[in-house]
C-alpha positions as CSV (number, residue, x, y, z in Angstrom):
1,M,50.6,69.1,53.2
2,A,51.6,67.8,56.2
3,A,55.6,68.5,57.7
4,T,57.5,65.0,57.8
5,P,58.3,64.1,61.5
6,S,62.3,64.6,62.2
7,K,63.6,61.9,63.3
8,T,63.3,62.2,67.0
9,E,59.9,62.6,66.7
10,Q,59.2,59.8,64.7
11,R,61.3,57.4,67.3
12,R,58.9,59.0,69.8
13,K,55.7,57.9,67.8
14,D,57.7,54.6,66.8
15,L,58.4,53.7,71.0
16,R,54.9,54.9,71.8
17,T,53.2,52.4,69.4
18,A,55.4,49.8,70.3
19,L,54.7,50.3,74.2
20,I,50.6,50.3,73.4
21,D,51.9,46.7,71.4
22,S,53.2,45.1,74.6
23,A,51.2,46.7,76.9
24,E,47.9,45.3,75.0
25,R,49.4,41.9,75.5
26,T,50.5,41.7,78.4
27,I,46.6,43.0,79.2
28,A,45.1,40.1,76.9
29,E,46.9,37.5,78.5
30,Q,47.8,38.2,81.8
31,G,45.1,40.8,82.4
32,L,46.2,44.7,84.1
33,A,47.6,43.6,87.1
34,A,50.5,41.8,85.2
35,L,51.6,45.3,83.8
36,K,54.9,46.5,85.1
37,A,57.2,49.5,83.9
38,R,60.1,47.5,84.2
39,D,59.1,44.8,82.0
40,L,57.4,46.6,79.6
41,A,60.6,48.4,78.7
42,A,62.5,45.0,79.0
43,E,60.5,43.4,76.1
44,V,60.4,46.9,74.0
45,G,63.9,47.5,74.5
46,C,64.2,50.6,75.7
47,S,64.9,52.3,79.4
48,V,62.1,52.1,82.2
49,G,63.0,56.0,82.5
50,A,61.7,56.2,78.2
51,I,58.3,55.2,79.1
52,Y,57.3,58.0,81.1
53,N,59.0,60.5,78.3
54,V,55.8,59.3,76.1
55,F,53.5,58.2,78.9
56,T,52.8,60.0,81.7
57,D,52.3,57.2,83.7
58,L,51.6,53.7,83.6
59,N,47.6,54.6,83.9
60,D,48.0,56.8,80.7
61,L,49.2,53.9,78.7
62,V,46.2,52.0,79.6
63,M,44.4,54.5,78.7
64,A,46.1,54.1,75.6
65,V,45.0,50.0,75.3
66,N,41.5,50.8,76.7
67,G,40.8,52.6,73.6
68,R,41.5,50.8,71.0
69,T,39.3,47.7,73.4
70,F,36.5,50.3,73.4
71,Q,37.3,50.7,69.0
72,R,36.8,46.9,69.0
73,L,34.4,46.6,71.4
74,G,32.2,49.3,69.3
75,A,32.4,47.7,66.2
76,A,31.9,44.3,67.3
77,V,28.4,45.7,69.0
78,A,28.0,47.5,65.7
79,A,28.5,44.8,63.4
80,S,25.6,42.5,65.5
81,L,22.9,44.7,63.6
82,D,25.0,44.8,60.0
83,G,22.0,43.5,57.3
84,R,19.5,42.7,59.8
85,D,15.8,43.8,60.1
86,L,15.5,44.4,63.8
87,S,12.4,45.7,65.9
88,P,14.5,48.2,68.3
89,R,13.8,46.0,71.4
90,E,15.6,43.4,69.3
91,A,18.1,45.7,68.6
92,L,18.9,46.3,71.6
93,V,18.7,42.5,72.3
94,T,20.9,41.7,69.9
95,M,23.8,44.3,71.1
96,S,23.8,43.1,74.3
97,H,24.6,39.8,73.3
98,A,27.5,41.2,71.0
99,Y,28.5,42.9,74.5
100,L,28.5,39.6,76.4
101,H,30.1,37.4,73.5
102,F,33.6,40.5,73.4
103,A,33.6,40.6,76.8
104,T,33.6,36.7,76.8
105,Q,36.1,36.2,74.3
106,N,38.3,39.1,75.2
107,A,38.1,38.9,79.4
108,R,41.2,40.3,80.3
109,S,41.2,43.3,78.2
110,W,37.5,44.0,78.8
111,R,38.1,43.7,82.4
112,A,40.7,46.3,82.0
113,L,38.2,49.0,80.9
114,F,37.1,49.1,83.8
115,D,39.8,47.8,86.2
116,L,41.4,51.1,86.0
117,E,41.3,53.4,88.8
118,M,39.1,56.6,87.2
119,S,36.1,58.6,88.2
120,T,33.7,61.3,86.1
121,E,36.3,63.9,88.5
122,S,39.5,62.2,86.5
123,R,41.3,64.0,83.7
124,V,39.7,61.4,81.3
125,P,40.8,61.9,77.3
126,V,38.4,63.6,74.8
127,W,39.0,60.3,72.7
128,Y,38.1,58.2,75.4
129,L,35.0,60.1,76.1
130,E,34.2,59.9,72.5
131,E,34.2,55.9,72.4
132,L,31.9,55.8,75.6
133,G,29.9,57.9,73.5
134,K,29.5,55.7,70.1
135,L,29.0,53.4,72.4
136,F,26.1,54.9,74.1
137,A,24.8,56.3,71.2
138,L,24.3,52.6,69.8
139,I,22.1,51.8,72.5
140,A,20.4,55.6,72.3
141,A,19.0,55.2,68.9
142,P,16.5,52.6,68.9
143,L,15.5,53.6,72.1
144,C,14.4,56.8,70.8
145,R,12.2,54.5,68.4
146,V,10.7,52.6,71.7
147,F,10.0,55.5,73.3
148,P,9.5,58.6,71.0
149,D,7.7,60.7,73.2
150,W,11.1,61.2,75.9
151,D,13.2,63.7,75.8
152,R,16.9,63.4,75.7
153,D,17.9,63.8,79.2
154,E,15.5,60.4,79.6
155,I,16.9,58.7,76.7
156,D,20.2,59.6,78.3
157,L,19.4,58.7,81.9
158,M,17.8,55.3,80.8
159,T,20.9,54.1,78.1
160,R,23.1,54.6,81.2
161,A,20.2,52.3,83.3
162,L,20.9,49.6,80.6
163,F,24.3,49.7,80.0
164,S,25.1,49.4,83.5
165,S,22.0,46.4,84.0
166,V,23.3,44.5,81.2
167,H,27.3,45.3,81.8
168,G,26.6,43.8,85.8
169,I,24.7,40.9,84.5
170,V,27.9,40.3,82.5
171,L,30.2,40.9,85.1
172,L,28.7,39.3,87.7
173,G,28.2,35.8,85.1
174,L,31.6,36.0,83.7
175,E,33.5,35.9,87.7
176,K,30.5,33.2,88.6
177,R,29.6,34.9,91.6
178,I,27.0,33.2,93.8
179,S,24.4,37.0,93.0
180,G,25.1,36.2,89.5
181,V,23.8,33.5,86.6
182,P,24.8,30.5,85.1
183,Q,27.0,31.6,81.9
184,N,24.4,29.5,80.0
185,Q,21.5,31.6,81.0
186,I,23.0,35.4,80.7
187,E,21.6,36.0,77.5
188,R,18.3,34.5,78.9
189,M,18.9,36.6,81.5
190,I,19.6,40.0,80.0
191,A,16.5,39.2,77.3
192,L,14.3,39.2,80.2
193,L,15.6,42.7,81.2
194,L,15.6,44.6,78.3
195,L,12.4,43.1,76.8
196,N,10.9,44.3,80.4
197,A,12.4,47.5,80.8
198,T,11.9,48.8,77.5
199,S,7.8,47.8,77.2
200,P,5.2,50.2,75.9
201,S,3.7,50.2,79.1
202,K,7.3,51.7,81.2
203,G,7.0,54.7,78.4
204,Q,3.5,55.7,79.7
């Protein structure tokens, strides 16, 4: 039986949740750049110093928000396949369109997933990598059916290549960059990419 948390531990837990909730709203409504420690403290009703008793820094707080966003993104992508009898290639296109729709409907939160300064050399929390791994697993599953003779390294490389390609198309399209495509053509462009990249000849 788990021990009952002390009043201090419970206050710390409640403050952590309140800060994540507040930061999540700020990012969703105004973007990552709008997140300021002083504003967070004022909204939650704590001192600025109290924030750093719970989180190492604001990046640590944003990581917690991004963890929630990754969970919602993964759930949306997985839900796009529910109850549908799709071929592996159709599944890839369907999931990519779900990714696009999530990015469109949650633009600022989605951008925060990638705008946070972080690299493979950074100390990334295990749970954060697990959420990213779940998303990659959704992509890898149909790829294993398309390319049954490929080994795990090849599937992993293709998974990351397709994710990077779709992400790039979505990013350029939503930002309306000159190198992108009109938003009403993004779905078609993604489908063309995925269907060609996963054609039977690619496995030979």
